[in-house]
C-alpha positions, -999 to +999 in steps of 0.1 A: +217-769-118+244-744-133+281-747-126+281-716-105+255-732-080+273-765-077+305-745-068+289-725-042+273-758-027+305-774-028+323-744-012+295-741+015+301-775+022+338-772+025+335-743+048+310-761+072+332-790+074+362-771+082+343-749+107+330-782+123+366-793+129+374-757+143+349-757+169+360-794+179+396-783+183+386-752+202+365-772+226+395-797+231+418-767+240+393-755+265+389-790+282+427-792+281+429-756+300+404-767+323+421-798+330+454-777+334+437-757+359+426-783+380+461-800+379+474-768+393+452-769+422+466-804+428+501-812+440+506-852+439+543-848+432+560-863+400+526-879+391+512-845+392+541-829+367+540-856+343+502-851+340+506-815+333+534-822+308+513-845+289+483-818+292+506-790+279+518-813+250+481-819+242+476-780+241+505-775+220+495-800+193+457-789+195+473-754+189+492-765+159+460-781+144+439-750+150+465-731+131+464-756+102+425-752+100+429-714+100+452-718+068+427-742+054+400-714+059+424-689+044+425-709+011+389-711+010+384-676+013+406-670-013+384-689-039+366-664-063+335-682-079+330-655-105+361-657-120+363-674-154+391-690-170+403-715-198+427-729-176+421-749-143+429-728-110+418-723-075+380-726-076+379-743-105+351-772-112+372-799-135+350-825-153+371-853-167+362-885-184+370-904-148+352-877-125+347-845-114+373-823-093+367-792-073+401-773-069+398-762-033+411-779-005+417-816+004+386-829+017+377-861-001+343-868-019+314-845-015+281-857-033+258-833-047+225-841-065+238-878-070+271-868-083+307-873-066+330-844-066+365-847-052+375-817-033+414-813-040+440-790-028+464-775-054+494-789-033+483-824-039+499-845-068+466-846-087+460-809-078+493-801-093+488-821-125+453-803-131+463-767-122+468-747-155+454-774-178+428-765-203+399-785-218+409-815-241+441-818-222+452-852-206+470-862-178+481-895-160+479-903-122+481-934-110+482-955-138+449-941-151+447-916-179+423-885-177+411-861-202+398-828-193+363-824-205+352-791-191+365-764-166+340-740-150 
């Protein structure tokens, strides 16, 4: 399978996982809003106010999580899979002697056709080390030495 097809698959998998998280957080917010509406109809004094305050805090936290997810989706949408370069950049598939890295978002390991691909963000420590590297370059991460075999 071509590297372009692999990158397309990895990008789609990243998007699907992030969209699932987005839907989960949206559903949580809807549930919190419904609970707030129900709590408004009740008037149990201090206990009522404490419950409303906790729900409001939960809603704020879920809203912050939603903003984080939206920012992650923005990063994914910036990836141009047709862009070729000799240096590792956002959207690159970097093959090393110790593993395969897809420079995208921090998502962990994705498996495609029995191969493991580490989806990492450019802001991560290993992402910072990989960014701008070329084939043949080496780097060390957590006492492991890596050599770049290919950048696609």
